N, C-alpha and C positions, 0 to 999 in steps of 0.2 A: 504494500500500500504506500502510495506517495501522496502526501497532502501537506500543504503549507497553511499556516494560520498567522494572523496578526492580532494584536490586542491593544485597546485604548482604555485608559482609565481617566475619568473626569471627576473633579470635585466642584460641586455647586454650592452657592449660598442661597438660602431661602429668603427672599425679600418680603414675602407675606407668609403667614402660617398656612399649612396645608396638611391634609391627612394622607399619610403614606399608606396606600391601600394594600390589601393582602396580595393582590396580583401586580406588584410593582414592576415585575419583568415585562408584562404586557404593556404597561404604561410607557416604559422606556422604549420598547420596540416601536410603539405607535408614534411617540414624540420624535424619535430619530428619523423615522420614515417621513413624517411631515416636514421635518427640517431639511432632509435631503431633497425632497420635491421642491421645496421653496428655493433652495440655493443652487440646485444643479439640474433640474429637469430640462431636457432639450427643447421642449415645446412650451409655449405660453398661450393660454393658461396651462398649468401643469396637467398632465394626464390624470384621469380619474382612477378607478380601481384597477385598470389594466394598462400596462405600459404600451404605448403605440409603436415603439421601436426598441424592444428589449435586447436586440443583438448589438446595436450601436450605442445605445444610451447608457452612460456610466451609472446613472441612478437606477435604471431598470436592472442592470446586472447586479447591483448591490442589494436591491430589494427582492427581486424575484426573477432570477435568470431562467430562460426557457429550458424546458426538458429536452433531452436529446431527441431529434426528429426521427432518427432511424437507428437501428441496431440497439434498441433499448435493452439494458441489462435486466436479467430476471429479477433482481432486487427492486427494480422500479415497476414491476408488474402491478397493474391496477392503479398506479399513481397518475392522476390527471392534472394536477396543479403543481407548480414549482414550490420549492421551499426556499426561504431566505437564507443566505449565507451568513447572516448577522445573528450572533448569540448574545442576548443581554446577560450581564453578570451582576446579579443583585444578591443581597444577603437573604437569610431565612425570612420567609414572608411573615409579617405581623402588621397589624393595623395600629398605627399610633400617629400622634400629631407632631409634625416638625415645626418648631416655633420659628418666627422671623429672626434672622440673624444666624441660625444654626447652619452648619455645613453637612453635606452628605455625599457619599461616593456612589458612582455607577460605573459600570464597565461595559465594553462591547468587544466581542471577539469576531473576527472575520475569517470565514473558512474559504480556503482557496487562495491563489496568488492575488496580491493587492498591488496594482501598479501605482506609481506616484500620483497620477491624476485622481484616482479614486480615493487614495489616502488623503489627499488634500480636500476632497469633497467631504469626507467624514469629519475632518478637523473643522472645516467651515460650518458644517451642520451642528456640531457640538457647540461652537462659539455663538451660534445664532438662536439657540433654544431660548425662547422668551418665557415660557411657562410650561407647567405639566398638566394643564387642564384638570386640576384637582382643587376642590374647595370653592368657596364663593368668590375668592380673588384669583382663581385659576392657578394658584401656586407659582407666582412669579419668581424666577430664579436668575442668578448671575453666575457665570462661569468663573471659578477661582483658579483652577489649574487643569491642564490636560497633558497626560504623559502617555508614552508608548511603553507598555509593560513587556520588556524584553525585546528581542530583535523582531523587526517586521519580516514577514514571510519566513517564519521559523518552521522547520519540518517536524512532523510527528513521526517518530520512529518506533516501530514495533520490535524493539530490541530487548533481550533478556537483561535482568539486573544481575550484578556480580554476586550478590548474597541473597538469593531468594528465600522468602519466609514461608512458614507453614501456617501463618495466621494473619488475617487482615481485618481491620475494622472499617467498614464502609459506612460513611455518614452522608445522608441525603440533605444537602444544604437547602435546596428547593424541592418541592414535591416531584417525585418521579412517577410519571404516568406510565407504568409498565403493566401491560395486560397479558394475561394468560387465559385462554378460553373466554375471551371477551370480558374478563373481570380483573379488577385491581385487588390483589390480595396482600394484606400487610405481612402475612407469613411467607415472606419472599425466600425462595430457595435459590441456591447459587446458580443452578443450571438455567433457571428463568432469567436471572440477571445477566448471565453470560450471553444468552441468546439475544437479549435486547441490546446489549453492548455490541455484539458482533454485527447485528443487522444495522444498527446506527452507524458504525464505522464504515460498513460496506456502502450504504446509501450515500453517505457524505463523500466518500472517495470517488464513487461513480460520477457524482454530480460536480464535484469541485476539485478533484485530483485525478489519480490513476489507481486502478485496482489490478494487482498482479495475480498470477496463477497461484503463487504460494499462499496468499491470503485465502483464496477460495478453496484451495485443496486442504487447508488445515482444519476445516470446520468439523468434519465427522469425528476425527480422533479427539478433538478438544471437547466436543459435545458429550462424548462418552466419558471422558475424564472428569467433566464437570459434575457428573452424578455422584462421585466419591467425595466431593467437598461438602462438608456438613456445616450446619448452623450450630454454634455453641452458645451464643447469646443473641438476644433480639429485643430491642425496645423500639417498636415502630407503631405507627398509627396512620390512618387514612385522613388526609386533609381534603375537605370539600368546600368549595366556594363558588361564587358566580362572578363572571366578568361582564362589564358593560360593553356591548357592541354598539358604538355610537352610530355607525353607518346604518344599521338595521333597527336601532332603537329597542333592542331586546337585551336580556341577560342570558349568557350562555354558561352551562355548567363546566366546572373544572374540578380535577381531583388528582391525587398522587400520594405516594408513600413518603412520609417524613420519619426521621429518627435514625437509628443506627443498627447495623447487623454485624456480628462477628462471625467470620467464616474460618474454618480450619480444614487443612488437608494439603494435598500436593498442589501448591499454588503457582509454582515456577512458570508453567506454560501460560498462565493467565495474567501474570504481572504486566506485560506490555499492553494488553487490552484494557486492564483496569486503569493504567496510567493514561492511556489515550482517552478513556471515558471521562477522566477528570478534566480534560480540555474540551471535549466535544459534547458532554452531557449524554443522557440516555433517556429513552422513552419518547412519548409524544409531546409535541408543543415545546420543543427546545427553543424554538424561535421566540417564545414568550418567557424564556429564562428557566423553564422547568427542567428537572432531571440533572441539576448540578450536584456533583458528589465529590467527596474527598476520601482518599484511601490512606490508612495508616498501617504500615506493615511492621510486624514484630520480627 
């Protein structure tokens, strides 16, 4: 698998109080999307829900690049709409009031190569965010600082670690919408987690990077090995909430697993995949910041 990612972290100051909603990742994604359309859309007025020229428009490529027109990979079977290469990086969801004058941090990871022109567009978008559309005063904000977290266009490497462990604590920072048999089960088994990670990495690589034969050929053996990794401790719960869809004027349901699980067993083959999942998230709606996890190996 060959995939490049870039990361930006911004600190804002709240000029008016606003409520930090439970689904702050979705707010960040929507605000950045609007800012990109405002500063960089190739047409005036800006395109509506669908980009008129997604192949040549930098904003279109950042928000919703087109799916491959031919030779679609089996991992894309059934997918009819593109996914955004932008991943909001937000803390654990909780609803609280951010007072005027307080600062808060948000991040954004870009999957796939990021040319200079598109990087400049993202910086400009961050600089021109006027508010978060939250609260009676719309949560007006001012940018304090913007940094690039690490090298731009850094590769994700599925490489083994020198001292593999037999125990890992997986903490879900934001709810992980991982389904098995169309259900989200807080009693998450390692095999279910691995399958979700493997599919996520494969889809992202097909859309924004390259997928080699080694990645695809490794699944069967890894899937069998995942059965022997057991849960030794678990403190998890299902988070449920609703997100406002301003375009349709409705509230849409959201859910995911929060908490931590300790897995024990032969973990060496899975360490590269778990490390990659820390960067790319896992499960549904990663574009709203869901499925962000952290792995602590012993």
